[in-house]
N, C-alpha and C positions, 0 to 999 in steps of 0.2 A: 920634640918629645911628646907634646900634647897638641891636639887640634883645638879649634875655637871653642868647642864644647867642654874642654878640659879632659878629654878622653885620650889616653895613651894608646896608640896603635888602633884607634877606633873602638876599643872595648869600653865597657861600663866602668866609670871611675869610682863608683860607689857613692855613698852619701858624702856631701861636702862637710868638712870639719874645719874648726878654727883654732888658732893658737895665739899666744901673746908673745911678742918680742919685747923684752925689757932692755932699756939702754942704761949705760953708766952715766952718772952725772957729768955735765960738761957739754962743750960744743961739738965734740967729735962724733957723737951718736954711736959710740962703740957698743956693740951688743954685749949685754951683761949675761943674760940667759934667756931661755925660751920655756914656755909652759904650754903643753898640749894635753889633751884635746877637749874641745868644747863643741857642743852641737849647734851653737848659734853665736853670732858676734855679740849679741846682748849678754849671753852667759859668760863669755870671755871678759867682756868689759866689766860686768858686775864683779867677777872674781878679782880683777885688778884693782877696782875701787875698794873692795872689802879689805884687800891687802895693804892699802895705803900707797899704792904705786902711783907715780906721777908721770914719768917719762916712759911710755910704752906705746905699742901699736898692735892692734888686733889684725890678724891676717888669715885669709883662707889657706888651708893646707892641702897639699897633694903629695901622696906617697907613691913613688915609683918602685915597685917590687917586681923583680923578675921571678920566674918560676924557680923556686929553690927546693923542690922536692929532692930527697936523698935518692941516690941510685938504688935500683932494685937489689934486694938481698939475694945472694946466690945460696939457696938452701941446700944444694947438693954439697957444697963445701962444709956447711954446718953439720949436715948429716954424717959426713966423713969424719969430722972431729969427734962427734958424739960416739961413733963406732970405735974410733981409735982409743978414746979415753973413757970408755964405759965403766971401767972398774976404778977409775981415779976418783978419790974423795978429797974434797977440800978440808973438811974437818973430820977428826977421828972420834 
């Protein structure tokens, strides 16, 4: 999914962000929750320390987002509805 530079499909991945993965107490290292986003590992680490967290890991984040633009609006259909219901009023 990502090449050696961290780029998906050769595109610009944007600025590198960081997050915190916090673990449940015990030996299992089960993930308790995650907190995102920080601009640097130091900022993430400082946040965890200020919260009094002891079992956590700071990690770089990468978001894979596909093109999610909505389909184009068919304005001819909208114009037809406006014409058909031009005299219709929602409130009197």
